[in-house]
C-alpha positions in Angstrom: -4.0 6.8 1.0 -3.9 10.5 1.4 -5.2 11.4 -2.1 -7.5 14.2 -2.8 -9.5 14.5 -5.9 -8.5 17.9 -6.6 -4.4 16.1 -6.6 -5.5 14.0 -9.1 -6.1 14.6 -12.9 -6.6 12.2 -15.9 -3.1 11.2 -16.9 -1.7 11.1 -13.3 0.4 8.0 -12.7 -0.9 5.9 -10.1 -0.6 2.8 -8.0 -3.4 0.1 -7.7 -3.7 -2.9 -5.7 -4.7 -6.3 -7.5 -6.6 -9.2 -6.1 -5.9 -9.2 -2.3 -3.6 -6.1 -2.6 -0.2 -8.2 -2.4 0.6 -6.9 -5.8 0.4 -3.4 -6.7 0.5 -2.2 -10.3 1.4 0.9 -11.8 -1.0 2.9 -15.1 -2.5 5.8 -15.4 -6.1 7.5 -14.8 -8.2 7.4 -17.8 -11.7 8.2 -16.0 -12.6 10.3 -12.7 -16.3 10.1 -11.6 -15.8 11.6 -8.0 -14.6 9.1 -5.9 -14.3 6.5 -8.5 -11.6 6.2 -10.3 -10.8 4.1 -13.7 -7.1 2.8 -14.1 -5.1 2.0 -17.4 -2.5 -0.8 -16.7 -1.5 -0.9 -20.4 -1.6 -4.6 -21.5 -3.4 -5.9 -18.7 -6.6 -3.5 -19.4 -8.3 -1.4 -16.8 -9.1 -1.5 -13.2 -11.9 0.8 -11.6 -11.2 1.6 -7.9 -11.6 4.5 -5.6 -9.8 7.0 -4.4 -8.8 5.6 -1.2 -7.1 2.6 -3.1 -4.8 4.4 -4.7 -1.2 5.4 -4.3 0.0 8.6 -6.2 3.5 8.0 -8.0 
């Protein structure tokens, strides 16, 4: 989704796809480990995803 790891920092707001990708949720990045990101979705918990699966807000 045209994101580079240098563009994203902990606390960046992003959208991530859930399930088959029809539903997107927004949250903030809580952990970055190379291409792997952990996004906090608030009361819905956390999701681990990759850089190519997110959209920056």
